[in-house]
N, C-alpha and C positions, 0 to 999 in steps of 0.2 A: 395519655397515651393514644393513639388512634384508633387500636383494637389488632394491629398488625404485629404475629412474633417476629422473632428473632431468625426464624426460618425464611419468613417470607422478604423479609426487609434484607437480608441476605441475598436472598434468587432475585430481589427486585434491583440489588445493587447492580448484580454480573450482568443482568439483563440491560441495565443503561451502560454500564463499561464496553459490552460485547457492540450496542447502538453505536456509541461514540467511535470504537476502532472500525467499524463498518462505514460511517459517517467520514472520518479522518482518510479511510483508501480510495471511497469515491473521488473524493475531492482531489487525493494526491492522483488518480488515474486521467481525472478530465481536467488539468490543470493546462493542457495544450493549448494556447490561443484561437480561438472561434474562428479566427479566419482562414486556418488549415485546410484545406479541401481535404476529403478523404486518403488519398494516396499520400499526399504529406505528412498528414497524422500517420500512416504507416511508416511511411519513409522515418519520419522522429523516433518512434519505437524501436526501430529494427536499430538506428543507430545508438541512441539511449541505451536500451538493454545489451547491446555488445560493450558499450564503455563500461556499463556492472562489471562485466566479466574480467577488466583491464586493473580494474582497481586494486590499488595495495589496501594491506590491510588496517593500514594508518587512514586512510582516504574512507574504508569501508567503516572505522571506529566514529570519523568523524561524523557522518550523515548516519548512523545509527544502526547500521545494518551486519548480519553475521555474513560469515561468508556463503555458509549455506541459502540463506535468505538472496543474496546476490544473484547467485549461480541458479538458483530456482526461477526468478525475476527474467533474468538474463539470456535463459534456455528457452522463454516462452516463444511461440512463435507470433510475428507481428501484428497478426491480426485477431488476436486474443487479447482482452485486458487483463 
């Protein structure tokens, strides 16, 4: 063994998992085409967030979101990531 205790290994694995979630979230937020202008990006966010609020429970389940997560994202202002 390399001397790491179980506690340190657990903490390290939690840090790795948190880092992966953050990277995934950033990738999803910045997945818009790079050719979009700032206003086009704002417009896209506005419409996709509104669309989240209109999804059925089955559609939300398909994309892996709860109603609360969709509501939280859908109610964000278009200028906020």
